[in-house]
PDB file of N, CA, C, O and CB in Angstrom:
ATOM      1  N   UNK A   1      56.826  92.982  82.316  1.00  0.00           N
ATOM      2  CA  UNK A   1      56.276  93.847  81.947  1.00  0.00           C
ATOM      3  C   UNK A   1      56.453  94.033  80.715  1.00  0.00           C
ATOM      4  O   UNK A   1      55.683  94.635  79.967  1.00  0.00           O
ATOM      5  CB  UNK A   1      56.448  94.671  82.553  1.00  0.00           C
ATOM      6  N   UNK A   2      57.638  93.448  80.386  1.00  0.00           N
ATOM      7  CA  UNK A   2      59.029  93.547  79.451  1.00  0.00           C
ATOM      8  C   UNK A   2      58.642  92.859  77.863  1.00  0.00           C
ATOM      9  O   UNK A   2      58.866  93.311  76.740  1.00  0.00           O
ATOM     10  CB  UNK A   2      60.495  92.478  80.314  1.00  0.00           C
ATOM     11  N   UNK A   3      58.175  91.969  78.171  1.00  0.00           N
ATOM     12  CA  UNK A   3      57.055  91.388  76.702  1.00  0.00           C
ATOM     13  C   UNK A   3      56.125  92.504  75.643  1.00  0.00           C
ATOM     14  O   UNK A   3      55.990  92.701  74.435  1.00  0.00           O
ATOM     15  CB  UNK A   3      55.608  90.352  77.483  1.00  0.00           C
ATOM     16  N   UNK A   4      55.697  92.966  76.720  1.00  0.00           N
ATOM     17  CA  UNK A   4      54.253  94.614  76.319  1.00  0.00           C
ATOM     18  C   UNK A   4      54.976  95.332  75.699  1.00  0.00           C
ATOM     19  O   UNK A   4      54.585  96.062  74.789  1.00  0.00           O
ATOM     20  CB  UNK A   4      53.471  95.852  77.725  1.00  0.00           C
ATOM     21  N   UNK A   5      56.115  95.243  76.082  1.00  0.00           N
ATOM     22  CA  UNK A   5      56.888  96.383  75.047  1.00  0.00           C
ATOM     23  C   UNK A   5      57.291  96.899  73.353  1.00  0.00           C
ATOM     24  O   UNK A   5      57.168  97.939  72.705  1.00  0.00           O
ATOM     25  CB  UNK A   5      57.925  96.230  75.410  1.00  0.00           C
ATOM     26  N   UNK A   6      57.813  95.555  73.112  1.00  0.00           N
ATOM     27  CA  UNK A   6      57.734  95.026  71.402  1.00  0.00           C
ATOM     28  C   UNK A   6      56.069  95.398  71.281  1.00  0.00           C
ATOM     29  O   UNK A   6      55.668  96.301  70.547  1.00  0.00           O
ATOM     30  CB  UNK A   6      58.182  92.870  71.026  1.00  0.00           C
ATOM     31  N   UNK A   7      55.465  94.834  71.842  1.00  0.00           N
ATOM     32  CA  UNK A   7      54.083  94.906  71.164  1.00  0.00           C
ATOM     33  C   UNK A   7      53.537  96.079  70.837  1.00  0.00           C
ATOM     34  O   UNK A   7      53.225  96.422  69.697  1.00  0.00           O
ATOM     35  CB  UNK A   7      53.143  94.360  71.878  1.00  0.00           C
ATOM     36  N   UNK A   8      53.376  96.921  72.162  1.00  0.00           N
ATOM     37  CA  UNK A   8      53.434  98.163  71.524  1.00  0.00           C
ATOM     38  C   UNK A   8      54.114  99.102  70.629  1.00  0.00           C
ATOM     39  O   UNK A   8      53.815 100.111  69.991  1.00  0.00           O
ATOM     40  CB  UNK A   8      53.398  98.583  72.105  1.00  0.00           C
ATOM     41  N   UNK A   9      54.942  98.518  70.793  1.00  0.00           N
ATOM     42  CA  UNK A   9      55.872  99.657  69.824  1.00  0.00           C
ATOM     43  C   UNK A   9      55.160  99.511  67.896  1.00  0.00           C
ATOM     44  O   UNK A   9      54.536 100.272  67.157  1.00  0.00           O
ATOM     45  CB  UNK A   9      58.148  98.937  69.923  1.00  0.00           C
ATOM     46  N   UNK A  10      55.740  98.042  67.769  1.00  0.00           N
ATOM     47  CA  UNK A  10      54.655  97.630  66.823  1.00  0.00           C
ATOM     48  C   UNK A  10      53.574  97.800  66.221  1.00  0.00           C
ATOM     49  O   UNK A  10      53.452  97.590  65.014  1.00  0.00           O
ATOM     50  CB  UNK A  10      54.384  97.090  66.979  1.00  0.00           C
ATOM     51  N   UNK A  11      52.224  98.385  67.317  1.00  0.00           N
ATOM     52  CA  UNK A  11      51.500  98.953  67.655  1.00  0.00           C
ATOM     53  C   UNK A  11      51.638 100.415  67.139  1.00  0.00           C
ATOM     54  O   UNK A  11      50.909 100.770  66.213  1.00  0.00           O
ATOM     55  CB  UNK A  11      51.473  98.676  68.787  1.00  0.00           C
ATOM     56  N   UNK A  12      52.448 101.202  67.635  1.00  0.00           N
ATOM     57  CA  UNK A  12      52.554 102.227  67.488  1.00  0.00           C
ATOM     58  C   UNK A  12      53.219 102.600  66.083  1.00  0.00           C
ATOM     59  O   UNK A  12      52.709 103.659  65.718  1.00  0.00           O
ATOM     60  CB  UNK A  12      53.062 102.577  68.539  1.00  0.00           C
ATOM     61  N   UNK A  13      54.253 102.102  65.054  1.00  0.00           N
ATOM     62  CA  UNK A  13      54.685 102.181  64.385  1.00  0.00           C
ATOM     63  C   UNK A  13      53.667 102.096  63.040  1.00  0.00           C
ATOM     64  O   UNK A  13      53.492 102.999  62.222  1.00  0.00           O
ATOM     65  CB  UNK A  13      55.576 101.537  64.708  1.00  0.00           C
ATOM     66  N   UNK A  14      53.003 100.669  63.041  1.00  0.00           N
ATOM     67  CA  UNK A  14      51.859 100.411  61.904  1.00  0.00           C
ATOM     68  C   UNK A  14      50.851 101.608  62.536  1.00  0.00           C
ATOM     69  O   UNK A  14      50.481 102.216  61.532  1.00  0.00           O
ATOM     70  CB  UNK A  14      51.056  98.527  61.867  1.00  0.00           C
ATOM     71  N   UNK A  15      50.539 101.926  63.126  1.00  0.00           N
ATOM     72  CA  UNK A  15      49.696 103.355  63.567  1.00  0.00           C
ATOM     73  C   UNK A  15      49.994 103.871  62.571  1.00  0.00           C
ATOM     74  O   UNK A  15      49.700 103.697  61.389  1.00  0.00           O
ATOM     75  CB  UNK A  15      50.019 104.301  64.858  1.00  0.00           C
ATOM     76  N   UNK A  16      51.141 105.109  63.568  1.00  0.00           N
ATOM     77  CA  UNK A  16      51.388 106.575  62.234  1.00  0.00           C
ATOM     78  C   UNK A  16      51.823 105.839  60.447  1.00  0.00           C
ATOM     79  O   UNK A  16      51.465 106.366  59.394  1.00  0.00           O
ATOM     80  CB  UNK A  16      53.392 107.886  62.919  1.00  0.00           C
ATOM     81  N   UNK A  17      52.607 104.614  60.555  1.00  0.00           N
ATOM     82  CA  UNK A  17      52.728 104.444  58.570  1.00  0.00           C
ATOM     83  C   UNK A  17      51.699 104.725  58.622  1.00  0.00           C
ATOM     84  O   UNK A  17      51.503 105.910  58.352  1.00  0.00           O
ATOM     85  CB  UNK A  17      53.034 103.008  57.496  1.00  0.00           C
ATOM     86  N   UNK A  18      50.087 103.639  59.082  1.00  0.00           N
ATOM     87  CA  UNK A  18      49.181 103.797  57.815  1.00  0.00           C
ATOM     88  C   UNK A  18      48.396 105.718  58.340  1.00  0.00           C
ATOM     89  O   UNK A  18      47.329 106.082  57.846  1.00  0.00           O
ATOM     90  CB  UNK A  18      47.626 101.992  57.753  1.00  0.00           C
ATOM     91  N   UNK A  19      49.079 106.502  59.202  1.00  0.00           N
ATOM     92  CA  UNK A  19      48.236 107.691  59.120  1.00  0.00           C
ATOM     93  C   UNK A  19      49.442 108.790  58.030  1.00  0.00           C
ATOM     94  O   UNK A  19      49.242 109.914  57.570  1.00  0.00           O
ATOM     95  CB  UNK A  19      47.809 108.365  61.038  1.00  0.00           C
ATOM     96  N   UNK A  20      50.323 108.139  57.947  1.00  0.00           N
ATOM     97  CA  UNK A  20      51.214 108.651  56.990  1.00  0.00           C
ATOM     98  C   UNK A  20      50.385 108.411  55.506  1.00  0.00           C
ATOM     99  O   UNK A  20      50.273 109.325  54.688  1.00  0.00           O
ATOM    100  CB  UNK A  20      52.745 107.839  57.125  1.00  0.00           C
ATOM    101  N   UNK A  21      49.940 107.323  55.332  1.00  0.00           N
ATOM    102  CA  UNK A  21      49.798 106.839  53.969  1.00  0.00           C
ATOM    103  C   UNK A  21      48.264 107.487  53.981  1.00  0.00           C
ATOM    104  O   UNK A  21      47.821 107.993  52.950  1.00  0.00           O
ATOM    105  CB  UNK A  21      50.035 104.995  53.674  1.00  0.00           C
ATOM    106  N   UNK A  22      47.703 107.456  54.855  1.00  0.00           N
ATOM    107  CA  UNK A  22      46.193 108.702  54.592  1.00  0.00           C
ATOM    108  C   UNK A  22      46.942 109.384  54.362  1.00  0.00           C
ATOM    109  O   UNK A  22      47.657 109.284  53.364  1.00  0.00           O
ATOM    110  CB  UNK A  22      44.993 109.358  55.713  1.00  0.00           C
ATOM    111  N   UNK A  23      47.034 110.503  55.403  1.00  0.00           N
ATOM    112  CA  UNK A  23      47.546 111.757  54.820  1.00  0.00           C
ATOM    113  C   UNK A  23      47.958 112.211  53.486  1.00  0.00           C
ATOM    114  O   UNK A  23      47.674 113.182  52.786  1.00  0.00           O
ATOM    115  CB  UNK A  23      48.436 111.965  55.375  1.00  0.00           C
ATOM    116  N   UNK A  24      49.070 110.713  53.314  1.00  0.00           N
ATOM    117  CA  UNK A  24      49.919 111.219  51.555  1.00  0.00           C
ATOM    118  C   UNK A  24      48.359 111.280  50.784  1.00  0.00           C
ATOM    119  O   UNK A  24      47.828 112.180  50.134  1.00  0.00           O
ATOM    120  CB  UNK A  24      51.408 109.493  50.482  1.00  0.00           C
ATOM    121  N   UNK A  25      47.971 110.146  51.100  1.00  0.00           N
ATOM    122  CA  UNK A  25      47.091 110.363  50.148  1.00  0.00           C
ATOM    123  C   UNK A  25      45.709 111.132  49.556  1.00  0.00           C
ATOM    124  O   UNK A  25      45.409 111.286  48.372  1.00  0.00           O
ATOM    125  CB  UNK A  25      46.987 109.607  50.147  1.00  0.00           C
ATOM    126  N   UNK A  26      44.789 111.665  51.030  1.00  0.00           N
ATOM    127  CA  UNK A  26      44.238 112.439  50.700  1.00  0.00           C
ATOM    128  C   UNK A  26      43.787 113.545  50.761  1.00  0.00           C
ATOM    129  O   UNK A  26      42.665 113.990  50.516  1.00  0.00           O
ATOM    130  CB  UNK A  26      43.930 112.174  50.631  1.00  0.00           C
ATOM    131  N   UNK A  27      45.591 114.427  51.432  1.00  0.00           N
ATOM    132  CA  UNK A  27      45.651 115.396  51.832  1.00  0.00           C
ATOM    133  C   UNK A  27      47.020 116.088  50.930  1.00  0.00           C
ATOM    134  O   UNK A  27      48.155 116.392  51.297  1.00  0.00           O
ATOM    135  CB  UNK A  27      45.615 115.223  53.295  1.00  0.00           C
ATOM    136  N   UNK A  28      46.385 116.164  49.712  1.00  0.00           N
ATOM    137  CA  UNK A  28      47.749 115.993  48.945  1.00  0.00           C
ATOM    138  C   UNK A  28      47.985 117.787  48.462  1.00  0.00           C
ATOM    139  O   UNK A  28      47.002 118.414  48.068  1.00  0.00           O
ATOM    140  CB  UNK A  28      47.545 114.647  47.323  1.00  0.00           C
ATOM    141  N   UNK A  29      49.180 118.376  48.539  1.00  0.00           N
ATOM    142  CA  UNK A  29      49.539 119.963  48.965  1.00  0.00           C
ATOM    143  C   UNK A  29      48.920 120.319  47.915  1.00  0.00           C
ATOM    144  O   UNK A  29      49.100 119.681  46.878  1.00  0.00           O
ATOM    145  CB  UNK A  29      51.135 120.606  49.128  1.00  0.00           C
ATOM    146  N   UNK A  30      48.217 121.210  47.945  1.00  0.00           N
ATOM    147  CA  UNK A  30      47.404 122.369  46.697  1.00  0.00           C
ATOM    148  C   UNK A  30      46.503 121.816  46.588  1.00  0.00           C
ATOM    149  O   UNK A  30      46.026 122.297  45.560  1.00  0.00           O
ATOM    150  CB  UNK A  30      47.905 122.723  45.177  1.00  0.00           C
ATOM    151  N   UNK A  31      45.500 120.690  47.106  1.00  0.00           N
ATOM    152  CA  UNK A  31      44.726 119.908  47.172  1.00  0.00           C
ATOM    153  C   UNK A  31      43.285 120.599  47.782  1.00  0.00           C
ATOM    154  O   UNK A  31      43.147 120.826  48.984  1.00  0.00           O
ATOM    155  CB  UNK A  31      45.370 118.871  47.849  1.00  0.00           C
ATOM    156  N   UNK A  32      42.410 120.848  46.932  1.00  0.00           N
ATOM    157  CA  UNK A  32      40.881 121.266  47.658  1.00  0.00           C
ATOM    158  C   UNK A  32      40.696 121.236  49.355  1.00  0.00           C
ATOM    159  O   UNK A  32      40.240 122.230  49.919  1.00  0.00           O
ATOM    160  CB  UNK A  32      39.684 120.086  47.081  1.00  0.00           C
ATOM    161  N   UNK A  33      40.963 120.402  49.884  1.00  0.00           N
ATOM    162  CA  UNK A  33      41.186 120.316  51.405  1.00  0.00           C
ATOM    163  C   UNK A  33      42.438 120.871  51.921  1.00  0.00           C
ATOM    164  O   UNK A  33      41.955 121.760  52.622  1.00  0.00           O
ATOM    165  CB  UNK A  33      41.154 118.924  51.856  1.00  0.00           C
ATOM    166  N   UNK A  34      43.375 120.951  52.032  1.00  0.00           N
ATOM    167  CA  UNK A  34      44.455 121.904  52.295  1.00  0.00           C
ATOM    168  C   UNK A  34      44.225 122.751  51.696  1.00  0.00           C
ATOM    169  O   UNK A  34      44.432 123.755  52.378  1.00  0.00           O
ATOM    170  CB  UNK A  34      45.655 121.646  52.108  1.00  0.00           C
ATOM    171  N   UNK A  35      43.767 123.090  50.394  1.00  0.00           N
ATOM    172  CA  UNK A  35      43.045 124.889  50.401  1.00  0.00           C
ATOM    173  C   UNK A  35      42.204 125.382  51.582  1.00  0.00           C
ATOM    174  O   UNK A  35      42.571 126.128  52.489  1.00  0.00           O
ATOM    175  CB  UNK A  35      41.855 125.150  49.093  1.00  0.00           C
ATOM    176  N   UNK A  36      40.743 124.697  51.352  1.00  0.00           N
ATOM    177  CA  UNK A  36      39.752 124.841  52.948  1.00  0.00           C
ATOM    178  C   UNK A  36      40.628 125.231  53.968  1.00  0.00           C
ATOM    179  O   UNK A  36      40.579 126.412  54.309  1.00  0.00           O
ATOM    180  CB  UNK A  36      38.992 123.307  53.602  1.00  0.00           C
ATOM    181  N   UNK A  37      41.415 124.487  54.522  1.00  0.00           N
ATOM    182  CA  UNK A  37      41.936 124.626  55.658  1.00  0.00           C
ATOM    183  C   UNK A  37      43.243 125.801  55.694  1.00  0.00           C
ATOM    184  O   UNK A  37      43.721 126.304  56.710  1.00  0.00           O
ATOM    185  CB  UNK A  37      42.300 123.215  56.034  1.00  0.00           C
ATOM    186  N   UNK A  38      43.433 125.923  55.028  1.00  0.00           N
ATOM    187  CA  UNK A  38      44.249 126.875  54.985  1.00  0.00           C
ATOM    188  C   UNK A  38      43.897 128.298  54.760  1.00  0.00           C
ATOM    189  O   UNK A  38      44.805 129.081  55.036  1.00  0.00           O
ATOM    190  CB  UNK A  38      44.992 126.532  54.209  1.00  0.00           C
ATOM    191  N   UNK A  39      42.549 128.930  54.229  1.00  0.00           N
ATOM    192  CA  UNK A  39      42.141 129.543  54.060  1.00  0.00           C
ATOM    193  C   UNK A  39      41.776 130.568  54.919  1.00  0.00           C
ATOM    194  O   UNK A  39      42.002 131.736  54.602  1.00  0.00           O
ATOM    195  CB  UNK A  39      41.699 129.096  53.614  1.00  0.00           C
ATOM    196  N   UNK A  40      41.068 130.187  56.302  1.00  0.00           N
ATOM    197  CA  UNK A  40      41.037 131.148  57.076  1.00  0.00           C
ATOM    198  C   UNK A  40      42.471 132.173  57.512  1.00  0.00           C
ATOM    199  O   UNK A  40      42.557 133.318  57.957  1.00  0.00           O
ATOM    200  CB  UNK A  40      40.464 130.485  58.101  1.00  0.00           C
ATOM    201  N   UNK A  41      43.447 131.173  57.152  1.00  0.00           N
ATOM    202  CA  UNK A  41      44.468 131.767  57.709  1.00  0.00           C
ATOM    203  C   UNK A  41      45.638 132.760  56.859  1.00  0.00           C
ATOM    204  O   UNK A  41      46.826 133.025  57.041  1.00  0.00           O
ATOM    205  CB  UNK A  41      45.033 130.681  58.299  1.00  0.00           C
ATOM    206  N   UNK A  42      44.842 133.053  56.078  1.00  0.00           N
ATOM    207  CA  UNK A  42      45.800 134.130  55.103  1.00  0.00           C
ATOM    208  C   UNK A  42      44.829 134.969  54.177  1.00  0.00           C
ATOM    209  O   UNK A  42      43.713 134.626  53.788  1.00  0.00           O
ATOM    210  CB  UNK A  42      46.975 133.219  53.973  1.00  0.00           C
ATOM    211  N   UNK A  43      45.578 136.277  53.884  1.00  0.00           N
ATOM    212  CA  UNK A  43      45.090 137.090  53.682  1.00  0.00           C
ATOM    213  C   UNK A  43      44.982 137.669  52.441  1.00  0.00           C
ATOM    214  O   UNK A  43      45.983 137.604  51.727  1.00  0.00           O
ATOM    215  CB  UNK A  43      45.391 137.579  54.353  1.00  0.00           C
ATOM    216  N   UNK A  44      43.390 138.563  51.750  1.00  0.00           N
ATOM    217  CA  UNK A  44      43.025 138.244  50.346  1.00  0.00           C
ATOM    218  C   UNK A  44      43.846 138.872  49.839  1.00  0.00           C
ATOM    219  O   UNK A  44      43.928 138.905  48.612  1.00  0.00           O
ATOM    220  CB  UNK A  44      41.766 138.503  49.803  1.00  0.00           C
TER     221      UNK A  44
END
């Protein structure tokens, strides 16, 4: 079972890095998607 652990950690690390890059590219702060997602939670 020990040989599977490094492979699992590698896959999880790569998925985490990929997710961060996707969020960084598509969900910029103050962008259209960000404003649409936060709009229901703020008062006029």
